[in-house]
ROLOBA-270024 format. One record per residue (C-alpha): residue number from 1; residue in three letters; x, y, z. Coordinates in nm, 4 decimals, always signed. Layout:
<lopas>
<lopa NUM; 'ala'; <X; Y; Z>>;
...
</lopas>
This chain:
<lopas>
<lopa 1; 'met'; <+12.1091; +12.3925; +6.7504>>;
<lopa 2; 'asp'; <+12.3983; +12.2786; +6.9851>>;
<lopa 3; 'asp'; <+12.6469; +12.4912; +6.7950>>;
<lopa 4; 'arg'; <+12.4346; +12.7915; +6.8337>>;
<lopa 5; 'leu'; <+12.3591; +12.8018; +7.1892>>;
<lopa 6; 'ala'; <+12.6367; +12.8981; +7.4170>>;
<lopa 7; 'phe'; <+12.6177; +12.7015; +7.7586>>;
<lopa 8; 'pro'; <+12.5585; +12.7526; +8.0043>>;
<lopa 9; 'phe'; <+12.2959; +13.0250; +8.0504>>;
<lopa 10; 'glu'; <+12.0183; +13.1411; +8.2526>>;
<lopa 11; 'ala'; <+11.6809; +13.1207; +8.1426>>;
<lopa 12; 'glu'; <+11.3119; +13.1895; +8.2481>>;
<lopa 13; 'cys'; <+11.0462; +12.9936; +8.1876>>;
<lopa 14; 'cys'; <+10.7633; +13.1904; +7.9607>>;
<lopa 15; 'gln'; <+10.5189; +12.8753; +7.9148>>;
<lopa 16; 'glu'; <+10.3827; +12.6314; +8.1755>>;
<lopa 17; 'leu'; <+10.3629; +12.2703; +7.9964>>;
<lopa 18; 'thr'; <+10.2244; +11.9435; +8.1482>>;
<lopa 19; 'val'; <+10.5655; +11.7583; +8.0533>>;
<lopa 20; 'ser'; <+10.7613; +11.9993; +8.2793>>;
<lopa 21; 'pro'; <+10.7631; +12.1037; +8.6392>>;
<lopa 22; 'leu'; <+10.8594; +12.4540; +8.5672>>;
<lopa 23; 'lys'; <+10.6067; +12.7404; +8.6531>>;
<lopa 24; 'met'; <+10.5923; +13.0946; +8.4950>>;
<lopa 25; 'lys'; <+10.8835; +13.3277; +8.5615>>;
<lopa 26; 'glu'; <+11.0768; +13.0621; +8.7133>>;
<lopa 27; 'arg'; <+11.4451; +13.0931; +8.6388>>;
<lopa 28; 'val'; <+11.6840; +12.8246; +8.5680>>;
<lopa 29; 'val'; <+12.0488; +12.7405; +8.4315>>;
<lopa 30; 'val'; <+12.0482; +12.5573; +8.0876>>;
<lopa 31; 'thr'; <+12.3451; +12.3306; +8.0902>>;
<lopa 32; 'gly'; <+12.3473; +12.2056; +7.7391>>;
<lopa 33; 'met'; <+12.1465; +11.9992; +7.5088>>;
<lopa 34; 'ala'; <+11.9284; +11.6905; +7.6037>>;
<lopa 35; 'asp'; <+12.0547; +11.3323; +7.4634>>;
<lopa 36; 'gln'; <+11.8745; +11.2892; +7.1360>>;
<lopa 37; 'asp'; <+11.6545; +10.9969; +7.2706>>;
<lopa 38; 'tyr'; <+11.4590; +11.2721; +7.4187>>;
<lopa 39; 'cys'; <+11.4199; +11.5361; +7.1363>>;
<lopa 40; 'glu'; <+11.1945; +11.3027; +6.8827>>;
<lopa 41; 'ala'; <+10.8805; +11.5142; +6.9394>>;
<lopa 42; 'thr'; <+11.0681; +11.8657; +7.0165>>;
<lopa 43; 'met'; <+11.3943; +12.0274; +7.0703>>;
<lopa 44; 'gln'; <+11.4842; +11.9586; +7.4574>>;
<lopa 45; 'val'; <+11.7579; +12.1050; +7.6783>>;
<lopa 46; 'gln'; <+11.9073; +12.0102; +8.0023>>;
<lopa 47; 'ile'; <+11.8438; +12.2373; +8.3245>>;
<lopa 48; 'lys'; <+11.9466; +12.2674; +8.6654>>;
<lopa 49; 'trp'; <+11.6288; +12.2463; +8.8765>>;
<lopa 50; 'leu'; <+11.6522; +12.2007; +9.2479>>;
<lopa 51; 'asp'; <+11.9357; +11.9485; +9.3015>>;
<lopa 52; 'arg'; <+11.8411; +11.7486; +8.9768>>;
<lopa 53; 'thr'; <+11.9228; +11.7773; +8.6360>>;
<lopa 54; 'leu'; <+11.6279; +11.7610; +8.4015>>;
<lopa 55; 'ala'; <+11.5211; +11.7799; +8.0202>>;
<lopa 56; 'val'; <+11.2613; +12.0399; +7.9697>>;
<lopa 57; 'pro'; <+11.1624; +12.1692; +7.5815>>;
<lopa 58; 'leu'; <+11.3342; +12.4535; +7.4995>>;
<lopa 59; 'val'; <+11.0099; +12.6509; +7.3688>>;
<lopa 60; 'gln'; <+10.9119; +12.6951; +7.7122>>;
<lopa 61; 'leu'; <+11.2365; +12.8918; +7.8010>>;
<lopa 62; 'glu'; <+11.3496; +13.2290; +7.7046>>;
<lopa 63; 'ala'; <+11.6978; +13.3939; +7.7810>>;
<lopa 64; 'ser'; <+11.6580; +13.5668; +8.0833>>;
<lopa 65; 'ser'; <+12.0035; +13.7770; +8.1534>>;
<lopa 66; 'asp'; <+12.1545; +14.0407; +7.9617>>;
<lopa 67; 'asp'; <+12.4986; +13.8602; +7.9614>>;
<lopa 68; 'val'; <+12.3287; +13.5538; +7.7394>>;
<lopa 69; 'asp'; <+12.5102; +13.5624; +7.3921>>;
<lopa 70; 'glu'; <+12.3355; +13.7212; +7.1112>>;
<lopa 71; 'glu'; <+12.3610; +13.4184; +6.8790>>;
<lopa 72; 'thr'; <+12.1934; +13.1907; +7.1829>>;
<lopa 73; 'val'; <+11.9087; +13.4606; +7.2232>>;
<lopa 74; 'glu'; <+11.8289; +13.4635; +6.8088>>;
<lopa 75; 'ala'; <+11.8239; +13.0814; +6.8130>>;
<lopa 76; 'ile'; <+11.5887; +13.0671; +7.1004>>;
<lopa 77; 'gly'; <+11.3838; +13.2960; +6.9196>>;
<lopa 78; 'asp'; <+11.4152; +13.1343; +6.5906>>;
<lopa 79; 'trp'; <+11.3014; +12.8071; +6.7622>>;
<lopa 80; 'his'; <+11.0100; +12.9396; +6.9260>>;
<lopa 81; 'tyr'; <+10.9156; +13.1015; +6.5754>>;
<lopa 82; 'trp'; <+10.9499; +12.7885; +6.4147>>;
<lopa 83; 'val'; <+10.7096; +12.6091; +6.6688>>;
<lopa 84; 'glu'; <+10.4651; +12.8745; +6.6371>>;
<lopa 85; 'gln'; <+10.4404; +12.8518; +6.2705>>;
<lopa 86; 'gly'; <+10.3334; +12.4579; +6.3475>>;
<lopa 87; 'tyr'; <+10.6460; +12.3084; +6.2358>>;
<lopa 88; 'his'; <+10.7791; +11.9495; +6.3933>>;
<lopa 89; 'phe'; <+11.0336; +11.7113; +6.3807>>;
</lopas>
């Protein structure tokens, strides 16, 4: 996935999760992939949030800016579809 996402990019929370502090429609900047240690159960990305860098599940984000690379938008959509189909690591 790292080679399909063009970092950094703006994203918006499209799903609240108990493992993440993000709220619906909250905008963040995605800065990279999270360390593999955090990606055992799901794909995680690093975000700038308030004054911290956090890892959050990619499934809770969608590209939110018109200037986000088309391949990045497609990769995020593919990941959402993959998860919705019930696939997991």
